[in-house]
Structures are given as structure tokens and as C-alpha cells.
C-alpha positions as CSV (number, residue, x, y, z in Angstrom):
1,M,-25.3,154.9,-40.4
2,L,-24.1,153.9,-36.7
3,F,-21.0,151.5,-38.7
4,E,-20.0,153.6,-41.3
5,V,-16.3,154.1,-40.7
6,R,-13.9,156.5,-43.2
7,L,-11.0,154.2,-44.6
8,S,-8.4,156.5,-43.1
9,F,-9.9,155.6,-39.4
10,L,-8.7,152.3,-38.9
11,P,-5.2,152.4,-40.3
12,R,-4.1,155.9,-38.4
13,N,-5.1,154.8,-35.1
14,C,-4.1,150.7,-35.3
15,N,-0.7,152.5,-36.4
16,K,-0.5,154.6,-33.0
17,R,-0.6,151.2,-31.0
18,F,3.0,149.6,-32.8
19,S,4.6,152.9,-31.3
20,P,3.6,154.5,-28.2
21,S,5.5,157.6,-28.9
22,Q,3.7,157.9,-32.2
23,V,0.7,158.6,-29.7
24,L,2.3,161.3,-28.9
25,S,2.3,162.9,-32.1
26,P,1.0,166.9,-32.5
27,L,0.0,165.6,-35.4
28,M,-3.4,164.2,-33.9
29,S,-6.2,164.7,-32.4
30,A,-6.5,165.3,-28.8
31,D,-9.9,162.9,-29.5
32,S,-7.5,160.4,-31.4
33,I,-4.5,160.1,-28.9
34,E,-6.9,159.8,-26.3
35,R,-8.5,157.1,-27.8
36,A,-5.0,155.0,-28.8
37,W,-4.0,155.3,-25.4
38,Q,-7.4,153.7,-24.2
39,I,-6.5,150.6,-26.2
40,L,-3.1,150.3,-24.8
41,D,-4.1,150.6,-21.9
42,Q,-6.0,147.5,-22.5
43,I,-3.1,145.6,-23.3
44,P,-1.5,143.6,-21.1
45,G,2.5,145.2,-21.4
46,G,0.5,147.9,-23.6
47,A,2.5,146.5,-26.8
48,T,0.6,144.9,-29.5
49,G,3.6,142.6,-30.3
50,A,2.2,139.5,-27.2
51,Y,0.1,136.8,-27.0
52,S,-3.0,137.3,-25.5
53,H,-5.9,135.8,-23.6
54,S,-7.3,132.4,-26.1
55,Q,-10.4,134.4,-26.7
56,G,-9.0,138.0,-27.2
57,I,-8.1,140.9,-25.4
58,K,-10.2,141.5,-22.2
59,G,-10.9,145.1,-23.9
60,L,-11.2,144.7,-26.4
61,R,-14.4,142.0,-26.0
62,D,-16.1,144.3,-23.6
63,T,-16.4,147.0,-26.9
64,I,-16.8,144.6,-28.8
65,A,-19.7,142.9,-27.3
66,A,-21.2,146.7,-26.5
67,G,-21.0,147.6,-30.5
68,I,-23.3,144.3,-30.9
69,E,-25.8,145.5,-28.2
70,A,-25.8,149.1,-29.6
71,R,-26.3,147.4,-33.7
72,D,-28.6,144.7,-32.9
73,G,-30.1,146.1,-29.4
74,F,-29.4,142.8,-27.2
75,P,-27.7,142.0,-25.0
76,A,-24.6,140.7,-25.4
77,D,-21.6,139.0,-23.4
78,P,-17.9,139.5,-23.7
79,N,-17.6,135.8,-22.0
80,D,-19.4,134.7,-25.7
81,I,-17.0,137.0,-28.0
82,F,-14.4,134.6,-29.5
83,L,-12.0,137.3,-31.8
84,T,-10.0,135.6,-34.9
85,D,-7.7,136.6,-37.3
86,G,-10.3,136.9,-39.7
87,A,-13.5,135.3,-40.5
88,S,-11.2,132.3,-42.3
89,P,-9.9,131.2,-38.7
90,G,-13.4,131.1,-37.3
91,V,-15.1,129.2,-39.8
92,H,-12.2,126.1,-40.0
93,M,-12.4,126.2,-36.2
94,M,-16.8,125.8,-36.1
95,I,-16.1,123.2,-39.1
96,Q,-14.0,121.2,-37.3
97,L,-15.6,121.0,-34.2
98,L,-19.5,120.2,-36.2
99,I,-17.5,117.7,-38.3
100,S,-17.0,114.3,-36.9
101,S,-17.6,111.5,-39.9
102,E,-18.5,111.8,-43.8
103,N,-21.9,111.1,-42.6
104,D,-22.4,114.9,-41.4
105,G,-23.0,116.8,-44.0
106,I,-23.1,120.8,-44.4
107,L,-24.9,123.2,-46.3
108,C,-22.6,126.3,-48.0
109,P,-24.2,129.5,-49.7
110,I,-23.6,129.0,-53.7
111,P,-20.7,130.8,-55.0
112,Q,-19.2,130.3,-52.0
113,Y,-15.5,130.6,-50.7
114,P,-13.3,127.6,-51.4
115,L,-12.3,127.8,-47.3
116,Y,-15.8,126.4,-46.7
117,S,-15.5,123.7,-48.8
118,A,-11.8,122.7,-48.2
119,S,-12.3,122.4,-44.2
120,I,-15.1,120.5,-44.4
121,A,-13.6,117.7,-47.2
122,L,-10.2,118.2,-44.0
123,H,-12.4,117.0,-41.8
124,G,-14.3,114.5,-43.5
125,G,-17.5,116.0,-43.8
126,T,-20.1,116.7,-47.2
127,L,-20.3,119.5,-48.3
128,S,-24.2,120.4,-49.9
129,V,-24.5,124.1,-51.3
130,S,-27.1,126.6,-51.6
131,K,-28.2,129.7,-53.7
132,G,-26.3,133.1,-51.7
133,Y,-24.3,136.1,-51.7
134,Y,-21.1,136.3,-50.8
135,G,-18.8,139.5,-49.7
136,E,-14.8,139.5,-48.0
137,C,-13.9,139.1,-44.9
138,G,-11.5,142.4,-45.0
139,K,-8.5,142.7,-42.3
140,R,-7.3,139.6,-41.0
141,G,-9.0,140.4,-37.8
142,G,-12.9,139.4,-36.8
143,Y,-14.4,137.4,-34.1
144,M,-17.6,135.6,-33.4
145,E,-20.4,135.3,-30.7
146,V,-20.8,132.4,-29.1
147,T,-24.1,132.2,-28.8
148,G,-26.7,129.4,-27.9
149,F,-24.6,126.3,-27.4
150,G,-24.2,124.4,-24.0
151,A,-21.4,125.1,-21.8
152,D,-19.8,121.3,-23.2
153,V,-19.7,122.8,-26.3
154,R,-18.6,126.2,-25.5
155,E,-15.8,124.2,-23.7
156,Q,-14.7,123.0,-26.8
157,I,-14.7,126.0,-29.0
158,Y,-12.6,128.0,-26.1
159,K,-10.4,124.9,-26.1
160,M,-10.0,125.2,-30.3
161,A,-9.2,128.7,-30.0
162,S,-6.7,127.5,-27.4
163,V,-4.6,125.4,-29.2
164,S,-4.6,128.2,-32.1
165,L,-3.0,130.5,-29.6
166,C,-4.8,134.0,-30.3
167,A,-5.3,136.3,-33.0
168,N,-2.6,138.5,-33.8
169,T,-3.3,142.0,-31.5
170,T,-3.7,144.6,-34.4
171,G,-6.4,142.3,-35.9
172,Q,-7.8,142.6,-32.4
173,I,-7.8,146.4,-32.1
174,L,-9.0,146.2,-35.8
175,A,-12.2,144.5,-35.4
176,S,-12.5,146.6,-31.5
177,L,-12.4,149.9,-34.0
178,V,-14.8,148.2,-36.2
179,M,-17.6,147.9,-33.8
180,S,-16.7,151.0,-31.7
181,P,-16.4,153.4,-34.2
182,P,-15.5,157.3,-34.2
183,K,-18.6,159.7,-33.4
184,V,-20.2,162.1,-35.9
185,K,-18.5,164.7,-34.4
186,S,-15.9,163.7,-33.3
187,F,-12.0,164.5,-35.2
188,A,-10.7,160.6,-35.4
189,I,-12.7,160.4,-38.4
């Protein structure tokens, strides 16, 4: 399966980002080292401790867009990708954008994650429910692909992302690694 990633791949590759000297470790495979340097080269300053663009690091958004295209078979624009600190901030941002009064309602699956009802209440909306399923958001890294909105709405989403500054760099790297897993014969697995 294209996006099946072994549990050791993400932490091992993410840890390399914290210390460039660790990338040069003789214990790391050549392709894993090359991949670490490729990611570090995309980050201004080559380190994970700084702020990035409000939508996330451009090179990582490029990787995620390519992963979406490979997975879904449809073009994805890196400018439509907003990296977040996981699913919750993305959901919160979109709920905030959608609700302007208590007359605005949002349909949520039940059982639902409390973030949905709390965010809806915080912004003065009304919760409506339906049956559905739920999952887990995993690490504190994620993305949302914002498509089908007019330029004026997309501009508001960008402003909201800017207020939050940016997603944590490590989470951005994890999201790009999930969307660009190692190939079957890669030693990075």
C-alpha cells in the first residue's frame, strides 16, 4: 500500500532534523541521510527551531501536494495546502471561518471528538449530529488542502493561518514524510 509506513521510519527521519550532525552518523543508510539533507535544505536556515511561512514550509507543501496527486490521481496545488499542528487546529480554523452567529449550524458525526462541539460553542454556533465513525489525529502535524473556495474565502483562511503564526516545523516534516513514504526497496524503511 502506498502510504503504509513502518513505525520506525517517521521518528528516525524526524530525529535527524534536530541535529544535522546526526545525519552524518555512520549508522544511517545512505538514502536516509540523503533524504534528511533534502528536507533540511528546504527549511530556511536548515533548522527546525524557527518560524516558517504561515501556510508551512513551501518545499514540504510541494511534497504533500505530490503525495496527494499520487494517492488521489488529481492535481494538487501546494498553494492550497495549509500545514497545521494536527487535525484540531485545522478543524478549529475552519469552524471559526464558518460560524458568525447562533443561527449557523454544523453537522458532526457521532461519536464525535469534543473539539467539534467545543469549537462550535466557542464561536456561538449550533451543533447538529449524525452517525459516523472516528479516528485519531496522531502526531501534532497535519495539513488541509483548501480547494473549491473563492479567492476571498481563501484569503480569509490565509489570514486565520497567519494569526496562528505557523505549524511546528517538526509536525510539518512529519506530514511531508507521511505523504512521501520510503519506496518498497528503500533502506530508509
